[in-house]
C-alpha positions in Angstrom: 25.0 45.9 -69.9 21.2 46.2 -69.4 21.2 49.9 -68.9 23.8 50.3 -71.7 21.4 48.7 -74.2 18.6 51.0 -73.2 20.6 54.1 -73.1 22.5 53.4 -76.3 19.3 52.9 -78.3 17.7 56.1 -77.1 20.9 58.1 -77.6 21.5 56.6 -81.1 17.9 57.3 -82.2 18.1 60.9 -81.0 21.0 61.4 -83.3 19.3 60.1 -86.4 17.8 62.6 -88.9 14.7 62.2 -91.1 15.3 62.1 -94.8 13.3 61.8 -98.0 11.3 58.6 -98.2 13.3 55.6 -99.5 11.5 52.8 -101.3 10.0 50.3 -98.8 7.4 47.9 -100.1 5.1 48.1 -97.1 5.7 50.7 -94.4 2.7 49.5 -92.3 4.1 46.0 -92.3 7.5 47.3 -91.2 5.8 49.2 -88.3 4.0 46.0 -87.3 7.2 44.0 -87.1 9.0 46.8 -85.3 6.2 46.6 -82.6 7.0 42.9 -82.1 10.7 43.8 -81.8 10.0 46.5 -79.3 7.8 44.1 -77.3 10.6 41.5 -77.2 13.2 44.0 -76.1 11.1 45.3 -73.2 10.2 41.8 -72.1 13.9 41.2 -71.7 14.4 44.5 -69.8 11.5 43.9 -67.4 12.6 40.3 -66.9 15.8 41.5 -65.3 14.1 44.2 -63.4 11.6 41.9 -61.9 14.1 39.1 -61.2 16.1 41.6 -59.2 13.0 42.2 -57.1 12.5 38.5 -56.6 9.3 38.6 -58.7 10.5 36.7 -61.8 12.4 33.5 -62.5 13.8 33.6 -66.0 16.2 36.0 -67.7 17.6 34.3 -70.8 16.4 36.9 -73.3 16.2 37.6 -77.0 18.0 41.0 -77.1 20.0 41.3 -80.3 18.0 38.5 -81.9 14.9 40.5 -82.7 15.7 40.2 -86.4 14.1 36.7 -86.2 10.7 38.5 -86.5 11.4 38.4 -90.2 11.2 34.6 -90.2 7.8 34.7 -88.5 6.7 37.2 -91.1 7.7 34.8 -93.9 5.7 31.9 -92.6 2.1 31.1 -92.0 0.6 30.7 -88.5 -0.2 27.1 -89.4 3.4 26.2 -90.0 4.6 24.2 -87.0 7.4 26.0 -85.2 10.0 24.7 -82.7 11.8 27.7 -81.4 15.2 28.7 -80.0 14.9 30.3 -76.5 16.0 33.6 -78.0 13.1 33.7 -80.6 11.0 36.2 -78.6 10.2 38.5 -81.5 9.3 35.5 -83.7 6.9 34.3 -81.0 5.2 37.7 -80.6 4.7 38.0 -84.4 3.5 34.5 -84.8 0.9 34.9 -82.0 -0.3 38.1 -83.7 -0.6 36.3 -87.0 -2.7 33.7 -85.4 -5.2 36.4 -84.4 -4.3 36.5 -80.8 -3.5 39.5 -78.7 -1.9 37.7 -75.7 1.8 37.5 -76.8 3.3 39.8 -74.2 1.1 38.4 -71.4 2.0 34.8 -72.5 5.7 35.5 -72.0 5.4 37.5 -68.8 3.2 34.9 -67.1 5.8 32.4 -68.0 8.5 34.5 -66.5 6.5 34.8 -63.3 5.7 31.0 -63.2 2.0 31.8 -63.2 -0.6 29.1 -63.6 -2.5 31.3 -66.1 0.4 31.1 -68.6 -1.3 29.4 -71.5 1.2 26.8 -72.5 3.1 25.4 -69.5 0.8 26.6 -66.8 3.7 27.9 -64.7 5.9 24.9 -65.0 8.6 26.5 -67.1 9.1 29.6 -69.3 8.9 28.3 -72.8 7.8 29.7 -76.2 4.7 27.7 -77.0 1.1 28.2 -78.2 -1.2 25.5 -79.4 -3.4 27.9 -81.3 -0.3 29.4 -83.1 1.3 26.0 -83.9 4.3 26.7 -81.7 5.4 23.5 -80.1 7.1 24.2 -76.7 10.8 23.3 -76.3 12.9 22.9 -73.3 16.4 24.5 -73.0 18.3 21.4 -73.6 20.8 22.3 -76.3 19.7 21.3 -79.8 17.4 18.5 -78.5 14.5 19.8 -80.5 16.1 19.4 -83.9 15.4 15.6 -84.2 11.7 16.2 -83.4 11.6 19.0 -86.0 12.9 16.6 -88.6 10.2 14.2 -87.6 7.5 16.9 -87.8 8.6 17.8 -91.4 8.7 14.2 -92.4 5.2 13.7 -91.0 3.6 16.5 -92.9 3.9 14.6 -96.2 3.6 11.1 -94.8 0.3 11.9 -93.1 -1.1 13.2 -96.4 0.0 10.2 -98.3 -1.6 7.8 -95.7 -4.8 9.8 -95.7 -4.4 10.5 -91.9 -5.7 13.6 -90.2 -2.9 15.9 -89.3 -2.8 19.1 -87.3 -0.6 20.6 -90.1 -1.9 21.6 -93.6 -0.6 19.5 -96.5 1.5 22.4 -97.8 2.9 23.4 -94.4 6.6 23.5 -93.6 8.3 23.1 -90.2 10.6 25.7 -88.9 13.3 25.1 -86.2 15.5 27.8 -84.8 18.7 27.4 -82.8 22.0 29.1 -82.0 25.4 28.9 -83.6 26.8 27.1 -80.6 24.0 24.5 -80.8 24.8 23.9 -84.4 28.0 22.1 -83.2 26.1 19.7 -80.9 26.0 16.1 -82.1 22.2 16.2 -81.8 22.0 19.1 -84.2 24.6 17.5 -86.6 22.7 14.3 -86.6 19.3 15.9 -87.2 20.5 18.1 -90.0 22.2 15.1 -91.6 19.0 13.1 -91.4 17.1 15.9 -93.0 19.6 16.1 -95.9 19.6 12.3 -96.1 15.8 12.2 -96.6 16.0 14.9 -99.3 18.8 12.9 -101.0 16.4 9.9 -101.1 13.7 12.1 -102.7 11.6 11.9 -99.5 9.7 15.2 -98.8 11.4 17.1 -96.0 9.9 20.6 -95.8 12.1 21.9 -93.0 13.5 25.4 -92.6 16.5 25.4 -90.2 17.2 28.8 -88.8 20.6 29.4 -87.2 20.5 32.6 -85.1 24.2 33.2 -85.1 25.4 35.7 -82.5 28.9 34.4 -82.4 28.8 33.1 -78.8 28.0 30.0 -76.8 27.7 31.6 -73.4 31.3 32.8 -73.2 32.9 30.7 -75.9 33.2 32.5 -79.3 32.2 30.7 -82.5 35.1 31.1 -85.0 34.3 33.8 -87.5 32.8 32.3 -90.7 32.4 28.8 -89.2 28.6 28.4 -89.7 28.9 29.5 -93.3 31.8 27.2 -93.9 30.1 24.3 -92.3 26.6 24.7 -93.8 27.0 27.2 -96.7 28.0 24.7 -99.3 26.6 21.4 -98.1 25.1 19.3 -100.9 21.4 18.8 -100.4 21.0 21.8 -98.0 20.0 25.1 -99.6 21.7 27.9 -97.9 20.4 31.4 -97.3 22.1 34.2 -95.4 20.6 37.4 -93.9 21.4 40.2 -91.5 19.3 40.5 -88.4 20.2 44.2 -88.3 18.6 44.9 -91.7 14.9 43.9 -91.2 13.9 44.7 -94.8 16.6 42.5 -96.2 16.0 39.8 -93.6 12.3 39.7 -94.5 13.1 39.4 -98.2 15.6 36.5 -97.7 13.4 34.7 -95.1 10.5 34.9 -97.6 12.7 33.4 -100.3 13.9 30.6 -98.0 10.4 29.8 -96.9 9.0 29.8 -100.4 11.8 27.6 -101.6 11.2 25.0 -98.9 7.4 25.1 -99.4 7.7 24.6 -103.1 10.6 22.1 -103.2 9.7 20.2 -100.0 13.4 20.0 -99.2 15.4 21.3 -96.3 17.0 24.8 -96.3 19.4 26.5 -93.9 18.7 30.2 -93.1 21.8 31.7 -91.5 20.5 34.8 -89.6 23.4 37.0 -88.4 22.5 38.4 -85.0 24.2 39.9 -81.9 23.8 39.0 -78.3 23.0 42.0 -76.1 22.6 42.0 -72.3 24.6 38.8 -71.8 23.6 35.1 -71.9 21.3 35.6 -68.9 20.7 38.0 -66.1 23.4 36.4 -64.0 26.0 36.5 -66.8 28.9 38.9 -66.2 30.0 39.6 -69.8 32.9 41.8 -68.7 34.7 38.7 -67.5 35.2 37.5 -71.0 34.4 40.3 -73.4 36.4 43.5 -74.0 34.6 46.8 -73.9 35.2 47.4 -77.6 33.4 44.1 -78.4 30.4 45.2 -76.4 30.4 48.6 -78.2 30.5 47.0 -81.6 27.5 44.8 -80.7 25.5 47.8 -79.5 26.1 49.5 -82.8 24.5 46.5 -84.5 21.4 46.5 -82.3 18.5 45.2 -84.6 16.1 47.7 -83.0 18.4 50.5 -84.1 18.6 49.0 -87.6 14.8 49.0 -87.9 14.5 52.5 -86.5 16.9 53.7 -89.1 14.9 52.1 -91.9 11.6 53.6 -90.6 13.1 57.0 -90.3 14.8 56.8 -93.7 11.6 55.9 -95.4 9.6 58.6 -93.7 7.4 56.2 -91.7 8.5 57.7 -88.4 10.5 60.6 -87.0 13.2 60.0 -84.4 10.9 61.5 -81.8 8.1 59.1 -82.8 10.5 56.1 -82.6 11.4 57.1 -79.0 7.7 57.6 -78.2 6.8 54.1 -79.4 9.8 52.7 -77.5 8.7 54.3 -74.3 5.0 53.5 -74.8 6.0 49.9 -75.2 8.1 50.0 -72.1 5.1 51.3 -70.1 2.8 48.7 -71.6 5.1 45.8 -70.8 5.8 47.1 -67.3 2.1 47.5 -66.6 1.4 44.0 -67.9 4.3 42.7 -65.8 2.9 44.2 -62.6 -0.3 42.4 -63.2 1.4 39.1 -64.0 3.6 39.3 -60.9 0.6 38.9 -58.7 -1.0 36.0 -60.4 -1.3 32.6 -58.6 1.4 30.0 -59.0 1.3 26.2 -58.7 0.6 25.4 -55.1 0.8 21.6 -54.7 2.6 18.5 -56.0 -0.7 17.3 -57.5 -1.0 20.5 -59.5 2.5 20.3 -60.8 2.1 16.6 -61.8 -1.4 16.9 -63.3 -0.5 16.9 -67.0 2.6 14.7 -66.8 1.2 11.3 -67.6 -2.6 11.0 -67.4 -4.0 7.5 -67.1 -7.5 6.4 -68.2 -7.3 2.7 -67.8 -11.0 2.1 -68.7 -10.6 3.8 -72.0 -7.3 2.1 -72.7 -9.0 -1.3 -72.0 -11.8 -0.4 -74.5 -9.2 0.5 -77.2 -7.4 -2.9 -76.9 -8.6 -5.4 -79.5 -8.0 -8.9 -78.2 -5.8 -11.3 -80.1 -7.3 -14.2 -81.9 -6.3 -17.8 -80.8 -3.4 -19.2 -82.7 -0.9 -22.0 -82.5 1.9 -21.7 -79.9 4.5 -19.2 -81.0 7.8 -17.8 -79.7 8.3 -14.4 -78.2 9.6 -13.0 -81.5 6.7 -14.5 -83.4 4.2 -13.2 -80.9 5.6 -9.6 -81.4 5.6 -10.0 -85.2 2.0 -11.2 -85.3 0.9 -8.4 -82.9 2.7 -5.7 -85.0 0.9 -7.0 -88.1 -2.5 -6.9 -86.3 -1.8 -3.4 -85.1 -0.7 -2.1 -88.5 -4.0 -3.6 -89.9 -6.1 -1.9 -87.2 -4.5 1.5 -87.2 -3.9 3.3 -90.6 -1.8 5.9 -88.9 0.6 3.4 -87.3 4.3 3.4 -88.5 7.0 0.8 -87.7 10.6 2.0 -88.3 14.2 1.7 -87.1 17.5 0.2 -88.3 17.1 -2.9 -90.4 13.4 -3.3 -89.6 12.2 -3.1 -93.3 13.7 -5.2 -96.0 15.7 -7.4 -93.6 12.9 -7.7 -91.1 15.0 -6.9 -88.1 18.3 -8.4 -86.8 16.3 -11.2 -85.1 13.5 -11.4 -87.6 10.9 -9.7 -85.4 9.6 -7.5 -88.1 10.0 -10.0 -91.0 7.3 -9.7 -93.7 5.7 -6.5 -92.4 7.2 -4.3 -95.1 6.1 -6.6 -97.8 2.6 -6.7 -96.4 2.0 -3.1 -95.4 4.4 -1.2 -97.7 7.5 0.9 -97.3 5.4 3.9 -96.4 4.5 2.4 -93.1 7.4 -0.1 -92.3 10.8 1.3 -93.2 14.5 1.6 -92.4 16.0 4.7 -90.9 19.5 6.1 -90.7 21.8 4.6 -88.2 21.3 7.3 -85.6 19.2 6.6 -82.5 18.6 10.3 -81.8 17.1 10.6 -85.3 15.0 7.5 -84.8 13.5 8.8 -81.6 13.2 12.3 -83.1 11.2 10.8 -85.9 8.9 9.2 -83.4 8.6 12.5 -81.5 7.8 14.4 -84.7 5.3 11.9 -86.2 3.6 11.4 -82.8 2.9 15.1 -82.4 1.6 15.2 -86.0 -1.2 12.7 -85.8 0.6 9.5 -86.5 1.2 6.6 -84.1 4.9 5.6 -84.2 6.5 2.3 -83.1 10.2 2.9 -83.3 12.8 0.2 -82.7 16.2 0.7 -81.0 18.2 -2.2 -82.2 20.0 -2.8 -78.9 19.5 -1.4 -75.4 23.2 -0.2 -75.3 22.4 1.9 -78.4 19.7 3.9 -76.5 22.1 5.5 -74.1 23.5 8.0 -76.5 20.0 9.2 -77.3 18.2 8.9 -74.0 17.6 12.6 -73.7 15.2 12.4 -76.6 13.0 10.4 -74.2 13.9 12.3 -71.1 14.2 15.9 -72.3 11.7 15.8 -75.2 9.2 13.0 -75.1 8.4 12.9 -71.4 8.4 16.6 -71.0 6.0 17.6 -73.8 2.7 17.1 -72.0 4.3 18.6 -68.8 5.5 21.8 -70.5 2.3 22.2 -72.6 -0.1 21.5 -69.8 -1.5 18.6 -71.8 -2.2 20.6 -75.0 0.5 18.7 -76.9 1.2 15.0 -76.7 3.6 12.6 -78.5 2.1 9.1 -78.4 4.9 6.6 -79.1 6.1 3.1 -78.4 9.8 2.4 -78.5 10.7 -1.2 -78.9 14.2 -1.9 -77.4 15.9 -5.3 -77.7 18.1 -5.8 -74.6 19.1 -7.6 -71.4 21.8 -10.3 -71.2 22.2 -14.0 -71.8 22.3 -13.8 -75.5 24.2 -16.9 -76.7 26.8 -16.9 -79.5 26.8 -13.1 -79.9 27.8 -11.2 -76.9 29.8 -8.3 -75.5 28.6 -5.1 -73.9 26.8 -3.6 -76.9 24.7 -6.7 -77.6 24.2 -7.8 -74.0 23.3 -4.7 -71.9 21.3 -4.9 -68.6 21.4 -1.2 -67.7 18.0 0.5 -67.6 18.5 3.1 -64.9 18.4 5.8 -67.6 14.8 4.8 -68.3 13.6 4.2 -64.8 14.0 7.7 -63.6 12.1 9.4 -66.4 8.8 10.8 -65.0 5.7 9.4 -66.6 7.5 7.0 -68.9 5.8 3.6 -69.2 8.3 0.7 -69.1 7.0 -2.7 -70.3 9.2 -5.7 -69.8 7.3 -8.9 -70.9 8.9 -12.3 -70.5 6.1 -14.7 -71.8 5.2 -14.5 -75.5 1.5 -14.1 -74.8 2.3 -11.3 -72.4 4.5 -9.6 -75.0 1.6 -9.6 -77.4 -1.0 -8.3 -75.0 1.3 -5.7 -73.4 2.3 -4.4 -76.8 -1.4 -3.9 -77.6 -1.8 -2.1 -74.3 1.1 0.2 -75.0 -0.3 1.2 -78.4 -3.7 1.7 -76.8 -2.2 3.9 -74.0 -0.3 5.9 -76.6 -3.5 6.3 -78.7 -5.8 7.2 -75.8 -3.6 9.0 -73.3 -0.6 10.0 -75.4 1.6 7.8 -73.4 5.3 7.4 -74.1 6.2 3.7 -73.8 9.5 1.9 -73.7 8.9 -1.8 -74.6 11.9 -3.9 -73.5 12.3 -7.2 -75.3 14.7 -9.9 -73.9 16.8 -10.9 -76.8 17.7 -14.2 -75.2 14.0 -15.1 -75.1 13.2 -14.2 -78.7 13.4 -17.7 -80.0 13.2 -19.7 -76.8 10.8 -22.6 -77.0 11.5 -24.7 -73.9 11.4 -24.0 -70.1 12.6 -27.0 -68.1 13.7 -29.7 -70.5 14.5 -29.8 -74.2 11.4 -30.2 -76.3 8.9 -29.4 -73.5 7.7 -26.3 -75.4 7.2 -24.6 -72.0 8.1 -21.2 -73.3 5.9 -21.0 -76.3 2.9 -18.8 -76.1 -0.1 -20.0 -74.2 -3.6 -18.8 -74.7 -3.9 -15.0 -75.4 -3.9 -13.2 -72.0 -6.2 -10.4 -73.3 -5.7 -6.9 -72.0 -2.9 -6.4 -69.6 -3.5 -3.1 -67.7 -0.5 -0.9 -67.0 1.1 -1.8 -63.7 -0.4 -5.3 -63.4 1.8 -8.3 -62.6 1.3 -12.0 -63.3 1.6 -14.7 -60.7 2.8 -18.2 -61.5 2.1 -20.9 -58.9 0.5 -20.9 -55.4 3.4 -21.8 -53.2 3.3 -20.5 -49.6 6.9 -20.6 -48.5 8.5 -18.0 -50.8 7.7 -15.4 -53.3 10.2 -14.9 -56.1 9.7 -11.5 -57.8 11.3 -11.0 -61.2 10.9 -9.8 -64.8 12.4 -10.5 -68.2 15.0 -13.3 -68.3 14.6 -13.7 -64.5 11.1 -15.1 -65.0 12.0 -18.5 -66.6 15.0 -18.6 -64.2 12.7 -18.1 -61.2 10.3 -20.7 -62.5 13.1 -23.3 -62.8 14.2 -22.4 -59.3 10.7 -22.9 -58.0 10.6 -26.3 -59.5 13.9 -27.2 -57.9 12.6 -26.0 -54.6 9.5 -28.1 -55.0 11.7 -31.2 -55.3 12.7 -30.5 -51.7 9.2 -29.9 -50.5 9.2 -26.2 -50.6 6.5 -24.2 -52.3 7.4 -21.0 -54.2 5.3 -18.7 -56.3 6.7 -16.4 -59.0 5.5 -12.9 -59.5 6.4 -11.6 -63.0 6.3 -7.8 -62.6 5.8 -7.3 -66.3 5.7 -3.5 -65.9 8.8 -1.7 -64.4 6.9 1.6 -64.6 4.4 1.9 -63.2 5.3 -1.0 -60.8 2.5 -3.4 -60.0 2.4 -2.3 -56.4 -0.9 -4.0 -55.4 0.2 -7.3 -56.9 3.6 -7.1 -55.3 2.2 -6.5 -51.8 -0.4 -9.2 -52.2 2.1 -11.8 -53.3 4.6 -10.7 -50.7 2.1 -11.0 -47.9 1.0 -14.4 -49.1 4.3 -16.0 -48.1 5.9 -13.4 -45.8 9.2 -14.0 -47.6 10.3 -12.2 -50.8 13.4 -12.8 -53.0 13.8 -10.3 -55.8 15.5 -11.9 -58.8 17.0 -9.0 -60.7 19.0 -9.6 -63.9 20.0 -5.9 -64.0 22.8 -4.4 -62.0 22.9 -4.3 -58.3 23.4 -0.5 -58.3 20.7 1.3 -60.2 18.8 -2.0 -60.9 15.1 -2.8 -60.7 15.4 -4.5 -57.3 16.2 -1.2 -55.6 12.7 0.1 -56.5 11.0 -3.2 -55.6 12.6 -3.3 -52.1 11.8 0.4 -51.6 8.2 -0.2 -52.6 7.9 -3.0 -50.1 9.4 -0.9 -47.3 7.3 2.2 -48.1 4.1 0.2 -48.0 4.9 -1.4 -44.6 5.8 -4.9 -45.6 7.3 -6.5 -42.5 8.3 -9.9 -43.8 11.8 -11.1 -44.8 13.3 -9.8 -48.0 16.4 -10.3 -50.0 17.6 -9.8 -53.5 20.0 -11.2 -56.0 21.2 -9.1 -59.0 23.9 -9.0 -61.6 27.3 -7.5 -60.8 28.0 -3.8 -61.3 29.8 -4.5 -64.5 29.6 -4.2 -68.2 28.8 -7.5 -69.8 32.0 -9.1 -71.3 32.3 -11.3 -74.3 31.8 -15.0 -74.3 31.7 -17.2 -71.2 33.1 -14.4 -69.0 29.6 -12.9 -69.1 28.3 -15.7 -66.9 30.6 -14.5 -64.1 28.8 -11.2 -63.8 25.3 -12.0 -64.8 22.8 -13.5 -62.4 22.6 -17.3 -62.5 20.0 -19.8 -61.6 22.3 -21.4 -59.0 22.8 -18.0 -57.3 19.0 -17.6 -57.1 18.6 -21.1 -55.6 21.3 -20.5 -53.0 19.7 -17.2 -52.0 16.3 -18.9 -51.7 17.6 -21.4 -49.2 19.4 -18.7 -47.3 16.2 -16.6 -47.1 14.3 -19.6 -45.9 17.0 -20.3 -43.3 17.5 -23.8 -44.6 20.9 -25.4 -45.0 21.5 -26.5 -48.6 20.2 -30.0 -48.9 22.0 -32.6 -50.8 21.0 -33.1 -54.4 20.8 -29.4 -55.3 24.1 -29.5 -57.2 25.3 -26.6 -55.0 27.1 -28.5 -52.3 
């Protein structure tokens, strides 16, 4: 259909006739917007041409969506924009508004994966420009909507807190997406959260733009569905415009933007578009669309609609329209020829450079040490640390389900709302995607979010907000954008009296394979306090995205070996805990037990039982699961020559896999073994003990590794 689009436009324009001028408020402005539309169309045409030559890599285009230029025209270049991958004309107009002349080159360099491309540096073709307040988005369906809600929320919240923000106080956030994306649970949840905030009288200046072309690749959206689903929703102002009629689209978009800017409430702009040239260059539309459907879409080409308006108002003649069209073709092709020869990323180091920069010296300087205090539990240590951090950082927010008035299900945030106010410590909707989206949006807006996911099992339905959005932002913006954030996650097994899979979950594989993500897993209360400070400092200094795993079973634990010994209360503050640094307990020379989380007290008890039989074991608490404490691991493994990895997560996909691989990759030649929980969900009640790792299992494995028959008195005979 590529040639069809080109030929149909030229033939249709040739058939138009000039007529007396019709009233158009600003012909010059209409010509300006038409130029952006032409640029977007020829970018799509040249993308397919150069892909066929093996010179380009991306052919999902904006043809048929060029009416979205009207949305850009209605906004300011300082309004943060999170764009649909068909928002090409919007992007070109926004960049022009920002005083830049590089829009065409930006897109072409992205198509060619050139390192000079100004946002992603050749890592992906995205619409993004820091100077034009366009935050780059990946192609994951609807995944950017929760962040957009967070950005809109942050505009007003930053102003109220007196925090510097990249967005003006009267800015609005705009987020565009397709009609098929509007059906995704991520979109539904984000829009619900936006409406929920407005219902609670919380400022939510968010313009949602649904670019409705009636298709999700090959699946048609039922006629009238978007209007039915969103046209009469309480709390969501609805606007509708035709992408074919640029004058009307500009008028409606301006009304929508003005309403959001004045009311500070969400609105839904339903922009009716068509999809020309298929979903992407490889899409064979004839396999699922009848010829008459294609012809009907061509008749509604937005470029043709704008050309008709320009000719009708006397701004251009048909010949002048064609001349502009061909001149733009020549300009885009010439720019494409130059872009095709530009250098591309040439090494793994170059690709990885912006992913997760680490400046440990600056992070260490940013950590304020804790003051000495009486021994406390894990939960109390986290609570005190959160209070200290809230006092130190005026831009820091703590939020999640039940963290405010209740103080958390386990009391970890108790008293913080009362002390620091509901503007900084607050409850959210019961939707993990929205919680993480709020962290993403506030983090990119100058705030420092600490979000809580109530249980590890609840993270899994929202993990893409970490994988597809949080971890990729620096990567796809070449470090120009960052989303500092800490996500506290209560998890692991062994919780007594309240069990089952959704409250005892030991699956963290979804976190461990996210590039650049910091995973903290403290076991000791004093380590929890210090590591939380480190995570906040890393977020503040390097823009790090940190997952902070808190073992529920250790929240209120006080004793280690015997009742009343107080062995699991916090010792002296450990100070700064650098990322990727472990902690060794003991100096035994017979065996190294490597563990984390609940496995640490388990391993310490096993070490004591081994000592009763004259065997010396040391325990390495990994503390950080990413980055792993490689140097500490190798040192402690070498010290004994025998390593038993005590892994409370599952045997498949668990932490022990990476520990053993690390030892192998680094040439450790001693004896190694591991014990882990079963590849099972955690059942309710006592049945959980049959699938979770036990202390006796660890002890038995230790004797096996040491090649010692179980002595009498172990209780395992």
